[in-house]
Each structure stands twice: as structure tokens, then as C-alpha cells.
RODO-2510 file (C-alpha; in nm, 4 decimals, decimal comma):
residues 558
     n   res          X          Y          Z
     1     m    -1,2621    -2,2522     1,0130
     2     f    -1,4734    -2,4829     0,7421
     3     k    -1,8054    -2,5329     0,9420
     4     k    -1,9232    -2,8984     0,9671
     5     e    -2,2772    -2,8276     0,8888
     6     f    -2,1953    -2,6928     0,5212
     7     v    -1,9610    -2,9764     0,4686
     8     d    -2,2995    -3,1898     0,5381
     9     v    -2,5135    -2,9560     0,2712
    10     i    -2,1828    -2,9872     0,0054
    11     s    -2,1784    -3,3505     0,0518
    12     q    -2,5454    -3,3678    -0,0753
    13     t    -2,5484    -3,2000    -0,3513
    14     g    -2,2090    -3,4142    -0,4530
    15     m    -2,0720    -3,0859    -0,6524
    16     v    -1,7412    -3,1189    -0,4586
    17     p    -1,5545    -3,4438    -0,4238
    18     v    -1,4853    -3,5178    -0,0343
    19     k    -1,0782    -3,5333    -0,1084
    20     d    -1,0901    -3,1888    -0,1849
    21     l    -1,2800    -3,1014     0,1382
    22     r    -1,0577    -3,2438     0,3899
    23     p    -0,7696    -3,0046     0,3753
    24     l    -1,0294    -2,7022     0,4072
    25     v    -1,1914    -2,8849     0,6905
    26     s    -0,8618    -2,9517     0,8679
    27     n    -0,7923    -2,5364     0,8880
    28     k    -0,8468    -2,4425     1,2218
    29     n    -0,8042    -2,0862     1,1995
    30     e    -1,1063    -1,8896     1,3411
    31     s    -1,0317    -1,5878     1,2007
    32     e    -1,0710    -1,7090     0,8325
    33     i    -1,3681    -1,8038     0,6159
    34     t    -1,2079    -2,1273     0,4726
    35     e    -1,5431    -2,1330     0,2411
    36     l    -1,4383    -1,8934     0,0293
    37     k    -1,1462    -2,0929    -0,0615
    38     l    -1,4068    -2,3433    -0,2687
    39     l    -1,4126    -2,0432    -0,5456
    40     e    -1,0534    -2,1429    -0,6052
    41     f    -1,1443    -2,4406    -0,7774
    42     e    -1,1639    -2,4458    -1,1480
    43     f    -1,4568    -2,6883    -1,1055
    44     f    -1,6643    -2,5294    -0,9118
    45     d    -1,9595    -2,3048    -1,0142
    46     d    -2,0485    -2,1285    -0,7055
    47     v    -2,4260    -2,0015    -0,9016
    48     k    -2,4854    -2,3209    -0,9907
    49     f    -2,4228    -2,4686    -0,6574
    50     a    -2,6039    -2,2048    -0,4784
    51     k    -2,9396    -2,2575    -0,7299
    52     v    -2,9393    -2,6229    -0,6391
    53     v    -2,8873    -2,5652    -0,2773
    54     a    -3,1798    -2,3234    -0,2752
    55     e    -3,4320    -2,5280    -0,4165
    56     k    -3,3348    -2,7907    -0,2233
    57     y    -3,3730    -2,6026     0,1188
    58     n    -3,6536    -2,4113    -0,0094
    59     l    -3,4741    -2,0520    -0,0183
    60     t    -3,5092    -1,7704    -0,2164
    61     f    -3,1939    -1,7412    -0,4510
    62     i    -3,0759    -1,3485    -0,5260
    63     d    -2,7120    -1,3281    -0,7282
    64     l    -2,5536    -1,0043    -0,5172
    65     a    -2,2533    -0,9614    -0,7794
    66     n    -2,3850    -0,6129    -0,8488
    67     a    -2,5955    -0,4945    -0,5430
    68     k    -2,4908    -0,2008    -0,3643
    69     m    -2,5122    -0,2062    -0,0008
    70     s    -2,5208     0,1276     0,2193
    71     d    -2,2424     0,1749     0,4667
    72     s    -2,4931     0,1957     0,7252
    73     i    -2,6453    -0,1258     0,6318
    74     l    -2,3043    -0,3022     0,6542
    75     s    -2,2409    -0,1063     1,0019
    76     l    -2,5054    -0,3318     1,1726
    77     i    -2,2795    -0,6041     1,1958
    78     k    -1,9017    -0,6479     1,3256
    79     k    -1,6720    -0,8107     1,0883
    80     s    -1,5884    -1,0707     1,3755
    81     d    -1,9834    -1,1619     1,4007
    82     a    -1,9740    -1,2011     1,0080
    83     i    -1,7132    -1,4551     1,0282
    84     k    -1,8569    -1,6112     1,3416
    85     y    -2,2155    -1,6375     1,1701
    86     r    -2,1286    -1,6475     0,7995
    87     v    -2,3972    -1,3956     0,7792
    88     i    -2,4089    -1,0275     0,6154
    89     p    -2,6935    -0,7783     0,6079
    90     i    -2,8229    -0,6175     0,3226
    91     q    -3,1545    -0,4623     0,3888
    92     k    -3,3231    -0,3315     0,6832
    93     t    -3,7304    -0,2567     0,7003
    94     a    -3,9492    -0,1791     1,0205
    95     k    -4,0657    -0,5649     0,9831
    96     a    -3,6893    -0,7182     0,9807
    97     v    -3,3323    -0,7027     0,8878
    98     t    -3,2636    -0,9391     0,5916
    99     i    -2,9437    -1,1276     0,6037
   100     a    -2,7618    -1,2919     0,3140
   101     v    -2,6037    -1,6446     0,3431
   102     y    -2,4406    -1,8955     0,1179
   103     d    -2,4871    -2,1573     0,4076
   104     p    -2,8474    -2,2822     0,4649
   105     s    -2,7631    -2,4799     0,7853
   106     i    -2,7324    -2,1015     0,9302
   107     a    -3,1626    -2,0926     0,9009
   108     k    -3,0958    -2,3103     1,2471
   109     m    -2,9265    -2,0214     1,4073
   110     k    -3,2298    -1,7616     1,3582
   111     p    -3,3158    -1,7079     1,7253
   112     e    -2,9543    -1,6216     1,8038
   113     l    -2,9126    -1,4093     1,5178
   114     q    -3,2273    -1,2185     1,6107
   115     t    -3,0564    -1,1635     1,9326
   116     l    -2,7751    -1,0039     1,7774
   117     f    -2,9516    -0,7997     1,5115
   118     q    -3,2467    -0,6894     1,7849
   119     h    -3,4315    -0,7441     1,5520
   120     n    -3,6367    -1,0056     1,3400
   121     v    -3,4332    -1,1742     1,0529
   122     e    -3,5091    -1,3130     0,7100
   123     l    -3,2450    -1,5149     0,5209
   124     i    -3,1970    -1,5354     0,1680
   125     l    -2,9303    -1,7214    -0,0093
   126     t    -2,6443    -1,6037    -0,2629
   127     n    -2,3564    -1,7438    -0,4088
   128     i    -2,0263    -1,7445    -0,2384
   129     g    -1,8603    -1,5153    -0,4841
   130     s    -2,1185    -1,2363    -0,3839
   131     w    -2,1346    -1,2964    -0,0397
   132     a    -1,7437    -1,2602    -0,0323
   133     k    -1,7558    -0,9399    -0,2607
   134     i    -1,9838    -0,7804     0,0076
   135     f    -1,7947    -0,9310     0,2703
   136     a    -1,4898    -0,7767     0,1642
   137     r    -1,6289    -0,4023     0,2381
   138     l    -1,6269    -0,4900     0,5901
   139     t    -1,3913    -0,3767     0,8224
   140     d    -1,2513    -0,4115     1,1754
   141     s    -1,4129    -0,2246     1,4249
   142     i    -1,1510    -0,0479     1,6359
   143     d    -1,2701    -0,2535     1,9321
   144     d    -1,1987    -0,5460     1,7626
   145     i    -0,8754    -0,4675     1,6665
   146     l    -0,7638    -0,3094     2,0164
   147     e    -0,8085    -0,6341     2,1738
   148     t    -0,5228    -0,7678     1,9215
   149     v    -0,2566    -0,4931     1,9919
   150     r     0,0427    -0,6844     2,1355
   151     e     0,3843    -0,5258     2,2198
   152     i     0,6488    -0,7257     2,0724
   153     r     0,9239    -0,6503     2,3321
   154     t     1,3067    -0,7808     2,3580
   155     e     1,3864    -0,9155     2,6932
   156     a     1,6261    -0,6336     2,7350
   157     t     1,3511    -0,3707     2,7431
   158     e     1,0398    -0,6013     2,8971
   159     e     1,1259    -0,4707     3,2649
   160     q     1,2748    -0,0825     3,1679
   161     h     0,9146    -0,0721     2,9806
   162     d     0,6987    -0,2184     3,2847
   163     v     0,8685     0,0166     3,5119
   164     k     0,8236     0,3210     3,2739
   165     n     0,4521     0,2315     3,2134
   166     e     0,3448     0,2328     3,5605
   167     e     0,3848     0,6053     3,5762
   168     i     0,1680     0,6904     3,2363
   169     g    -0,1586     0,5261     3,3530
   170     e    -0,3881     0,2815     3,1837
   171     d    -0,6333     0,5280     3,0140
   172     v    -0,2966     0,6620     2,8542
   173     i    -0,1886     0,3198     2,7342
   174     r    -0,5304     0,2594     2,5783
   175     l    -0,5833     0,5805     2,4029
   176     v    -0,2086     0,5190     2,2644
   177     n    -0,3382     0,1907     2,1499
   178     r    -0,6270     0,3029     1,9981
   179     i    -0,4174     0,5692     1,7761
   180     l    -0,2027     0,3328     1,6321
   181     a    -0,4527     0,0743     1,6170
   182     e    -0,6984     0,3040     1,4178
   183     a    -0,4223     0,4430     1,1881
   184     f    -0,3571     0,0853     1,0793
   185     i    -0,7263     0,0477     0,9974
   186     k    -0,7795     0,3278     0,8307
   187     k    -0,4337     0,2567     0,6229
   188     a    -0,2592     0,5300     0,7159
   189     s     0,1150     0,6007     0,5866
   190     d     0,1721     0,8458     0,8948
   191     i     0,0647     0,9514     1,2086
   192     h     0,1235     1,3280     1,3309
   193     i     0,0922     1,4283     1,7064
   194     e     0,1256     1,8301     1,7029
   195     p     0,1070     2,0225     2,0019
   196     y     0,0133     2,3889     1,9808
   197     e     0,0003     2,6618     2,2401
   198     h    -0,4018     2,6123     2,3445
   199     t    -0,4252     2,3026     2,1454
   200     f    -0,3051     1,9502     2,0468
   201     r    -0,4190     1,7493     1,7402
   202     i    -0,3442     1,4013     1,5876
   203     r    -0,3901     1,3699     1,2014
   204     f    -0,3284     1,0617     0,9778
   205     r    -0,1958     1,0545     0,6150
   206     v    -0,4109     0,8582     0,4295
   207     d    -0,3470     0,8113     0,0098
   208     g    -0,1192     1,0886     0,0751
   209     s    -0,3156     1,3615     0,2073
   210     l    -0,3271     1,4403     0,5957
   211     q    -0,6589     1,4089     0,7881
   212     e    -0,7270     1,5522     1,1433
   213     v    -0,8929     1,2367     1,3587
   214     m    -0,8579     1,3678     1,6989
   215     k    -0,8207     1,6712     1,9209
   216     p    -0,7394     1,5474     2,2940
   217     n    -0,7504     1,7404     2,5791
   218     k    -0,3970     1,9753     2,6096
   219     k    -0,3308     1,7700     2,9332
   220     l    -0,2637     1,4623     2,7643
   221     m    -0,0196     1,5875     2,5152
   222     l     0,3152     1,4840     2,7605
   223     p     0,1640     1,1589     2,8642
   224     i     0,0913     1,0502     2,4784
   225     v     0,4169     1,1708     2,3850
   226     s     0,6010     1,0349     2,6974
   227     r     0,4223     0,6508     2,6139
   228     l     0,5348     0,6561     2,2614
   229     k     0,8980     0,7450     2,3733
   230     i     0,8867     0,4386     2,6056
   231     l     0,7043     0,2385     2,3484
   232     s     1,0323     0,3227     2,0845
   233     s     1,2750     0,2932     2,3554
   234     m     1,3912     0,7000     2,3414
   235     d     1,5339     0,8951     2,6311
   236     i     1,1684     1,0205     2,7706
   237     s     1,3697     1,3019     2,9777
   238     e     1,5243     1,4394     2,6564
   239     k     1,3044     1,7083     2,5215
   240     r     1,5617     1,9064     2,3681
   241     k     1,6764     1,7512     2,0707
   242     p     1,5069     1,5517     1,7924
   243     q     1,5313     1,1252     1,8530
   244     d     1,4224     0,8570     1,6482
   245     g     1,3211     0,4977     1,7784
   246     r     1,1069     0,2210     1,6442
   247     i     0,7797     0,0481     1,7769
   248     k     0,7011    -0,2978     1,7057
   249     l     0,3290    -0,4099     1,7305
   250     e     0,1001    -0,6666     1,6817
   251     v    -0,2009    -0,5626     1,5601
   252     g    -0,4881    -0,7870     1,4068
   253     g    -0,2304    -1,0836     1,4141
   254     k    -0,0202    -0,8732     1,2071
   255     a     0,3522    -0,7358     1,2887
   256     i     0,3607    -0,3431     1,2335
   257     d     0,6524    -0,1406     1,2349
   258     y     0,5839     0,2345     1,3494
   259     r     0,9208     0,4181     1,2470
   260     v     0,9441     0,7230     1,5186
   261     s     1,0715     1,0777     1,4841
   262     s     1,0457     1,3249     1,7666
   263     l     1,0923     1,6859     1,7222
   264     p     1,1146     1,9668     1,9841
   265     c     0,9170     2,2850     1,9257
   266     l     0,7657     2,6028     2,0188
   267     f     0,4959     2,4473     2,2689
   268     g     0,6540     2,0434     2,3496
   269     e     0,7385     1,7453     2,1243
   270     k     0,5712     1,7059     1,7732
   271     v     0,6053     1,3327     1,7192
   272     c     0,5762     1,1441     1,3572
   273     l     0,5334     0,7903     1,3133
   274     r     0,5504     0,6198     0,9837
   275     l     0,3576     0,2707     0,9804
   276     l     0,5583    -0,0221     0,7695
   277     d     0,3364    -0,3226     0,7421
   278     k     0,5125    -0,5358     0,5224
   279     s     0,1554    -0,7411     0,4322
   280     n     0,0907    -0,4175     0,2063
   281     l     0,4393    -0,4275     0,0295
   282     q     0,3812    -0,5361    -0,3278
   283     l     0,6156    -0,7095    -0,4717
   284     d     0,4344    -0,8164    -0,7579
   285     m     0,5761    -0,5882    -1,0531
   286     t     0,3405    -0,6349    -1,2937
   287     k     0,0512    -0,4946    -1,0102
   288     l     0,1978    -0,1701    -0,9557
   289     g     0,0121     0,0086    -1,2451
   290     f     0,3154    -0,0378    -1,4891
   291     e     0,1534     0,0010    -1,8546
   292     k     0,2312    -0,3083    -2,0872
   293     k     0,5515    -0,1511    -2,2964
   294     q     0,6693     0,0249    -1,9742
   295     i     0,6851    -0,2736    -1,7764
   296     a     0,8692    -0,4554    -2,0599
   297     i     1,1412    -0,1667    -2,0738
   298     f     1,1913    -0,2003    -1,6978
   299     q     1,2217    -0,5709    -1,6960
   300     e     1,4542    -0,5540    -1,9924
   301     g     1,6782    -0,2815    -1,7808
   302     i     1,7035    -0,4831    -1,4660
   303     h     1,7508    -0,8015    -1,6139
   304     q     2,0765    -0,7402    -1,8101
   305     p     2,3963    -0,8806    -1,6786
   306     f     2,5076    -0,5286    -1,5719
   307     g     2,4646    -0,1601    -1,6038
   308     m     2,1993     0,0725    -1,3836
   309     c     1,8752     0,1315    -1,3393
   310     l     1,7109     0,4571    -1,1862
   311     v     1,4033     0,5138    -1,0143
   312     t     1,3380     0,8864    -0,9352
   313     g     1,0712     1,0779    -0,8173
   314     p     0,9400     1,3036    -0,4940
   315     t     0,9426     1,1545    -0,1470
   316     g     0,6570     0,9467    -0,1160
   317     s     0,6161     0,8678    -0,4551
   318     g     0,6622     0,4732    -0,4293
   319     k     1,0387     0,4352    -0,5247
   320     t     1,1111     0,2183    -0,2611
   321     t     0,8198    -0,0166    -0,3559
   322     t     0,8969    -0,0045    -0,7071
   323     l     1,2910    -0,1038    -0,6498
   324     y     1,1825    -0,3866    -0,3471
   325     s     0,9559    -0,5101    -0,6849
   326     a     1,2480    -0,5121    -0,8846
   327     l     1,4641    -0,6795    -0,6204
   328     g     1,1926    -0,9310    -0,5523
   329     e     1,2104    -1,0133    -0,9256
   330     l     1,5909    -1,0640    -0,9049
   331     n     1,6383    -1,2307    -0,5535
   332     t     1,7237    -1,6146    -0,6923
   333     i     1,9048    -1,8720    -0,5172
   334     d     2,2324    -1,8273    -0,7507
   335     v     2,2652    -1,4640    -0,7058
   336     n     2,4186    -1,2343    -0,3935
   337     v     2,2187    -0,9327    -0,3225
   338     c     2,3387    -0,6279    -0,0881
   339     t     2,1454    -0,3174    -0,0354
   340     a     2,2527    -0,0265     0,1330
   341     e     1,9396     0,2002     0,2866
   342     d     1,8532     0,4989     0,5382
   343     p     1,6428     0,3450     0,6808
   344     c     1,5771    -0,0153     0,5752
   345     e     1,2260    -0,0002     0,5686
   346     y     1,1433    -0,3821     0,5085
   347     n     1,3482    -0,6897     0,5799
   348     l     1,3417    -0,8997     0,2777
   349     e     1,4202    -1,2551     0,2972
   350     g     1,7729    -1,3604     0,1062
   351     i     1,8789    -1,0165     0,0461
   352     n     2,1892    -0,8631     0,2830
   353     q     2,0595    -0,5136     0,3951
   354     v     2,2571    -0,2510     0,5674
   355     n     2,1329     0,0273     0,7477
   356     v     2,3399     0,3564     0,6627
   357     k     2,4740     0,4899     1,0097
   358     k     2,6349     0,8821     0,9234
   359     e     2,7394     0,9221     1,2940
   360     v     3,0036     0,6222     1,2601
   361     g     3,1110     0,6815     0,9238
   362     l     2,8933     0,4229     0,7541
   363     t     2,7428     0,6181     0,4279
   364     f     2,6163     0,5116     0,0949
   365     a     2,9468     0,5156    -0,0451
   366     s     3,1371     0,3563     0,2459
   367     a     2,8999     0,0640     0,2114
   368     l     2,9189     0,0842    -0,1833
   369     k     3,2858     0,0601    -0,1298
   370     a     3,2147    -0,2647     0,1341
   371     f     2,9977    -0,4247    -0,0976
   372     l     3,2030    -0,4400    -0,3701
   373     r     3,4481    -0,6801    -0,1433
   374     q     3,1628    -0,8965    -0,0702
   375     d     3,1459    -1,0558    -0,4211
   376     p     2,8045    -0,8777    -0,5185
   377     d     2,5688    -0,9687    -0,8178
   378     i     2,3020    -0,7169    -0,7476
   379     i     2,3425    -0,4219    -0,5471
   380     m     2,0533    -0,1641    -0,4361
   381     v     2,1706     0,2051    -0,3035
   382     g     1,9423     0,4018    -0,1122
   383     e     1,9675     0,7431    -0,3037
   384     i     2,2280     0,8777    -0,4887
   385     r     2,2955     1,1902    -0,3382
   386     e     2,6216     1,3296    -0,4364
   387     f     2,9257     1,2993    -0,6437
   388     e     3,1450     1,0033    -0,4690
   389     t     2,8627     0,7592    -0,4464
   390     g     2,7410     0,8573    -0,7646
   391     e     3,0815     0,7702    -0,9236
   392     i     3,1096     0,4405    -0,7251
   393     a     2,7715     0,3101    -0,8578
   394     v     2,8679     0,3939    -1,2072
   395     e     3,1929     0,1885    -1,1513
   396     a     3,0414    -0,0718    -0,9893
   397     a     2,7557    -0,1032    -1,3004
   398     l     3,0345    -0,0973    -1,5546
   399     t     3,2670    -0,3636    -1,3970
   400     g     2,9952    -0,6377    -1,3831
   401     h     2,7262    -0,5658    -1,1390
   402     m     2,3663    -0,4609    -1,1737
   403     v     2,2929    -0,1465    -0,9513
   404     l     1,9508    -0,0151    -0,8343
   405     s     1,9085     0,3336    -0,7069
   406     t     1,7014     0,6514    -0,6474
   407     l     1,7601     1,0044    -0,7152
   408     h     1,5174     1,3161    -0,6287
   409     t     1,4374     1,4630    -0,9830
   410     n     1,1356     1,5801    -1,1330
   411     d     1,1311     1,3491    -1,4609
   412     a     1,2987     1,0672    -1,5955
   413     p     1,5121     1,2748    -1,8639
   414     s     1,6345     1,5121    -1,5735
   415     t     1,8054     1,1984    -1,3973
   416     v     2,0363     1,2281    -1,6855
   417     t     2,1597     1,5717    -1,6788
   418     r     2,1689     1,5334    -1,2940
   419     l     2,4321     1,2765    -1,2829
   420     l     2,6316     1,4762    -1,5523
   421     n     2,5854     1,7959    -1,3032
   422     m     2,6971     1,5699    -1,0172
   423     g     3,0450     1,5543    -1,2486
   424     i     3,0113     1,2209    -1,4089
   425     e     3,1500     1,2042    -1,7402
   426     p     2,9051     1,1892    -2,0555
   427     f     3,0448     0,8509    -2,1660
   428     l     3,0454     0,6861    -1,8120
   429     v     2,6688     0,7388    -1,7895
   430     t     2,5782     0,6279    -2,1594
   431     g     2,8085     0,3088    -2,0503
   432     a     2,6475     0,2501    -1,7205
   433     l     2,2723     0,3275    -1,7846
   434     n     2,0251     0,0727    -1,8755
   435     v     1,6776     0,2651    -1,7831
   436     v     1,5652     0,5249    -1,5798
   437     v     1,1944     0,5524    -1,4166
   438     a     1,0336     0,8605    -1,3018
   439     q     0,7076     0,8219    -1,0715
   440     r     0,4387     0,9361    -0,9171
   441     l     0,1191     0,8568    -0,7107
   442     c    -0,2432     0,9260    -0,7689
   443     r    -0,5401     0,8751    -0,5704
   444     k    -0,7480     0,5954    -0,6897
   445     i    -1,1317     0,6897    -0,6944
   446     c    -1,3403     0,5114    -0,4512
   447     e    -1,5416     0,2021    -0,5717
   448     g    -1,7655     0,2333    -0,2980
   449     c    -1,9381     0,5863    -0,4400
   450     k    -1,7563     0,5944    -0,7643
   451     a    -2,0154     0,7667    -1,0551
   452     e    -1,9927     0,9228    -1,3875
   453     h    -1,8665     1,2663    -1,3836
   454     p    -1,8622     1,4389    -1,7101
   455     t    -1,5870     1,6962    -1,7637
   456     p    -1,6297     1,9604    -2,0445
   457     l    -1,4528     1,8739    -2,3632
   458     e    -1,2167     2,1946    -2,3547
   459     d    -1,0623     2,1213    -1,9963
   460     l    -0,9758     1,7775    -2,1535
   461     v    -0,8382     1,9269    -2,4385
   462     a    -0,6299     2,1660    -2,2277
   463     c    -0,4808     1,8944    -2,0281
   464     g    -0,3596     1,7076    -2,3568
   465     i    -0,5978     1,4912    -2,4907
   466     a    -0,6621     1,4767    -2,8363
   467     e    -1,0292     1,6350    -2,9208
   468     s    -1,1195     1,3278    -3,0905
   469     s    -1,0166     1,0754    -2,7893
   470     a    -1,1921     1,3714    -2,5209
   471     m    -1,5424     1,3016    -2,7155
   472     k    -1,5760     0,9839    -2,6432
   473     m    -1,4186     0,9600    -2,3187
   474     k    -1,5978     0,9178    -1,9859
   475     t    -1,4553     1,0783    -1,6394
   476     f    -1,5340     0,9652    -1,2755
   477     k    -1,5523     1,1083    -0,9453
   478     g    -1,6183     0,9471    -0,6013
   479     k    -1,9346     1,1516    -0,4411
   480     g    -1,7835     1,0475    -0,0677
   481     c    -1,9049     0,7593     0,1308
   482     g    -1,8054     0,5497     0,4526
   483     i    -1,5800     0,3415     0,3063
   484     c    -1,3593     0,6841     0,1692
   485     s    -1,4458     0,8623     0,4789
   486     g    -1,6097     1,1257     0,2663
   487     t    -1,2944     1,1659     0,0366
   488     g    -1,4201     1,0290    -0,2765
   489     y    -1,0711     0,8643    -0,3033
   490     k    -0,9652     0,4998    -0,1539
   491     g    -0,5874     0,3915    -0,2284
   492     r    -0,3473     0,5145    -0,4798
   493     v    -0,2246     0,3913    -0,8146
   494     a     0,1512     0,4253    -0,9520
   495     i     0,2024     0,6523    -1,2672
   496     y     0,5050     0,5837    -1,4603
   497     e     0,7364     0,7348    -1,7328
   498     v     0,9818     0,5260    -1,8267
   499     l     1,3248     0,5734    -2,0619
   500     a     1,5107     0,3542    -2,1930
   501     i     1,8601     0,4546    -2,3089
   502     s     1,8789     0,4074    -2,6937
   503     p     2,1597     0,4784    -2,9070
   504     a     2,0267     0,8184    -3,0296
   505     i     1,9855     0,8872    -2,6651
   506     k     2,3572     0,8158    -2,5935
   507     e     2,4583     1,0503    -2,8717
   508     i     2,2461     1,3409    -2,7300
   509     i     2,4051     1,2695    -2,4166
   510     l     2,7705     1,2347    -2,5390
   511     k     2,7084     1,5766    -2,7176
   512     h     2,5975     1,7162    -2,3888
   513     g     2,2276     1,7488    -2,4611
   514     t     1,9837     1,9347    -2,2404
   515     s     1,6867     1,7331    -2,0687
   516     d     1,4707     1,8765    -2,2923
   517     d     1,6461     1,7488    -2,6190
   518     i     1,6630     1,3859    -2,4426
   519     k     1,2466     1,4157    -2,3891
   520     k     1,1722     1,5118    -2,7185
   521     q     1,3968     1,2008    -2,8759
   522     a     1,2198     0,9477    -2,6231
   523     i     0,8905     1,0780    -2,7216
   524     k     0,9750     1,0167    -3,0666
   525     e     1,0881     0,6639    -2,9863
   526     g     0,7425     0,6236    -2,7817
   527     m     0,7901     0,6998    -2,4241
   528     k     0,4798     0,7912    -2,2209
   529     t     0,5351     1,1081    -2,0068
   530     l     0,3767     1,1058    -1,6520
   531     r     0,1068     1,3328    -1,8163
   532     m     0,0438     1,0749    -2,0589
   533     s     0,0366     0,7955    -1,8081
   534     a    -0,1874     0,9941    -1,5960
   535     l    -0,4258     1,0749    -1,8271
   536     t    -0,4419     0,7084    -1,9444
   537     k    -0,5528     0,5957    -1,5727
   538     v    -0,8142     0,8851    -1,6088
   539     a    -0,9226     0,7726    -1,9360
   540     q    -0,9670     0,3644    -1,7180
   541     g    -1,1539     0,5409    -1,4385
   542     m    -0,8921     0,4715    -1,2184
   543     t    -0,8610     0,8485    -1,1355
   544     t    -0,9684     1,2257    -1,1497
   545     l    -0,8642     1,4235    -1,3570
   546     d    -0,7840     1,6819    -1,0938
   547     e    -0,5365     1,3788    -0,9308
   548     a    -0,3829     1,3445    -1,2806
   549     v    -0,3165     1,6798    -1,3464
   550     s    -0,1962     1,7941    -1,0140
   551     n     0,0515     1,4975    -0,9531
   552     s     0,1857     1,4589    -1,3423
   553     g     0,3599     1,8195    -1,3887
   554     s     0,3700     1,9888    -1,7403
   555     d     0,4058     1,8437    -2,0482
   556     k     0,5150     2,0919    -2,2823
   557     f     0,6260     1,8290    -2,5466
   558     a     0,3364     1,5863    -2,5596
***
């Protein structure tokens, strides 16, 4: 919500026309700082504005754009209070807490702020852009988030849930909510709840690595597992065989899906939950990590009137995100898009998505056959695992359809030989295939504790970097801070290997050439291997050499 007092401040400077302020003032969302939208106005110079305001209200102006605040200082305020009062602490001494504001009218709230911080406060004025940059580092507290957790139920399960929950107890319900909410805050991709003979632990997978977050009392194991089974509509009495379910929660105002799997183990049931947050789904292909040449080749491949585009890599390498971003670009009003997935992770508007169900005979192959009778333009198959699915997919690609799919191979060239080994004829592969993308995910260096970390020249050269380039190259590492939980990494970036099926490569395929033959020719034609792409990210200061090497495999032809 836009503070009315700030409207008066802006009006007095005359730097923003009143007509432009009206839509901002009408925004009544109390959890949003609408004033930050001023930065979207091309004519608005926030530094100039702040200097004018500072002079007018006799306040000290400091541009905090490059200031580094410690996590301990930022932890003095909850995000909800920063939104409520429009203040952020930037320094603390024995005398006072210094708080940054962009709105001078906040000075009237000094007594209230002193109560909030339990300390004397001093105000400094900064520009809105600097304030927003520091605000972005604040995270929702677990207590704030817990207040927002709400189960999304259907009427059919409402009564059933209530009856079962009476047997669980409020303490366990709150603990499970805390686990689910904390995973959301930490941007975990998976939650592992693991029983052992004498202990019971909970781990989160964050940026690809598992971290232990909790070791509850062993007595809580059964109630926690039962609560999760109730939430995911599983049979709580069945403990002898694996089960699958789904939980829908509203957390922090966002609808989050948790895909749940239970597995009977020696000392109880292990439960694994995969978090599916649609707001984190990146559908803008230009922001995935492709380099300019790579994205141009991939886009050319998917925008052909027909053919096959394959994305390959191990589980958890971001293949689904890449395919969804391609679908997002191709999904226009004039095309019919059908997908077969196992399971459908995200619901995409305007796309006909099918969940494969082997138990009723709905496989990738049978779904593909049905699609071909549905007048499709674009087809996505979750994975080509065997000859039948591969054969139908190739046939569809050759008969005027754009087919997108994935395979599990180590690199782009070996994807071609994998199709041949399935039994698909070389002339069909060359006729159908447009482009192959191999990918991995590397952890990004945490921006909160990133620092230059020189690497010995011989280590850089050993990884495949030319000595002349290695001598000029700066490498970085994260020292570990509160933002990254001491790991030195925060977030991930994709590295890609994009193989265009050129005439020369088609010739190699038709002559039954090996994946090594295809790779050599592709590098001659300018293809960047996974290792080359990873080292580029190192040179750009996005990831570490260790991450690049461990996630890009060997590169004997580079």
C-alpha cells in the first residue's frame, strides 16, 4: 500500500505528476511496498529525488547502493515490520540504531520505532533504489510465514481430514506446518523425513545439496508421518507398501504443491516431498543461462514447422524447466499443444496436459498415439525410454509436428547414438532431429559473501582453460554467511551444450559414426561443450571452479 504521507512529500517536490501517482495510491495490498514502483518510471531519478527531499527536510542523505550490511544488523527487523514502517536498520552502536528511510514523514514515528528496536534510533535518508536493494535481502521470518499456512482442501476431503486430525494433536500439526513453511522459505526443492533405529532426522535439499535441519524426538516420527499422509490423502493404515500423494498449501500467499512419496524402510516409513512452486518456474528462455549463440540455435530448432528437439541430462538438471520455457514461447492462440508427463509438475494455461498412468495402460507411447488423433501442432513427451515411444515420436516429427522430449544421457552427441541403439534407423533420426540440448545445474556463488579467491594457474590450465586466458582470469568463492546458511552458494545456474544437426553431422549419423565422431565435428562447427560452458560461468564470476568441474564431466576433445 502506498503511504499517504509520502504522496504529500512527492507532491511538494513536483517530480512525479499526480496522474501517475493515482494508480499507485489505489493499490491496497498491505503486504506490498507500492512506492518501489516509482523506480519503473523512466523519468524518475531516485537519487536526485532523495537529494531534493533531504535538503527540504534537513536530513542526511547517503547513497547505500554499494553498502554492505551484516546479516546480524538486518536481523534486527522482521520483513513484515520493514513493510509496515518502511525502515531498514543499517548500523547499531551503543548509542543508537541507524535506520534507512526513503520517506522523511517516517520521522514522526520515531517513538514507535524506538519501542520496536528497544533502542534509540537515528534516521538517514537514502534513495529508493538503494533501499529496495537492501530490502531484497530481508527474508520472511518463520513465524510470519506460519501465520499464512493454509491447507487447500476439496469439500470431499474436508470432513475426513478433520476427523483424522483430531487423533494427531495440535503440536504435531504446528510442527509439520513449520517444516513445510521452512522448506518454502529456504527455497528447498525436496524434504526428506528419515527414520533410523534410534534417531529420526529431517533434511532439505537446497541448491542440489542435502542439509540436515532438524532431529525431532523419535516419538514424534509416527505422528509426523501420519499427519503428512492425512494431508496428502494417503492410507494412514497402510505401512507395508509405497504410496504417492499430493499436498496443496497456501504459504505466504502462494499456492504450493508438495508431491509426496512414502517408502517402507527397516525402522519406519521414509517420506520424501518435492516442492512445486509455480512462481519459481522460469518461463523466460533468455534467463535460463543460455549463451547468445546457444539460445539462437535452440530457438531456431523449436521454431521449425516440424521436427524433434531433445533435452538431455540427469534427474534434477533442470530439463523440465527448459522444456516448459520452450512451450511457453511456442504456446500461442493459433497452435494446439499436448503434453504427456509423469507426473505433470506445473499446470500451464492453454496447454493440454496428460498425466501418464501405467496401471491403467496410459503410457507415454499410448498417450502419443492418442495425441496424433487430436490434431496437434506441438507435442511434448516427458521422456523417451524405449523403442516404441521413440519410434512414434520420430514418426510424429516427420509428419508435420514439433516434438519436444527428454532422454537420460551424459551429453548431446551421445543422445543421437542412444536413439540409434534403441533401434531407430539412422535415416529417420537425421530426418527428424533438429537440435539436442544437454544441461546441468551449477550452484551460484552467494552474492552476500562473494569474494575474490585466486586459483593456481596450473589448476585453471588443467581444467581446459588456455594459459593466456587463465593468466587474466579472476575466480571467486563465497565465504559463507547467513544468507547462504554458511555454504557460500545461493541459487543455481544452468550450463548448456547445444548440438545443431548440421549436414556434416547428419552424414556422420548415416555412416553409423560414434558419439565421439559427432562431438569432434560439433566442436569444429563451434559447439560449446558442457565443460566449456561451465568454465565461462566461472570466468563471469557466477560459480566456482570446483562446481564447474564436478558438474560438467570430462572434455577430452576441448
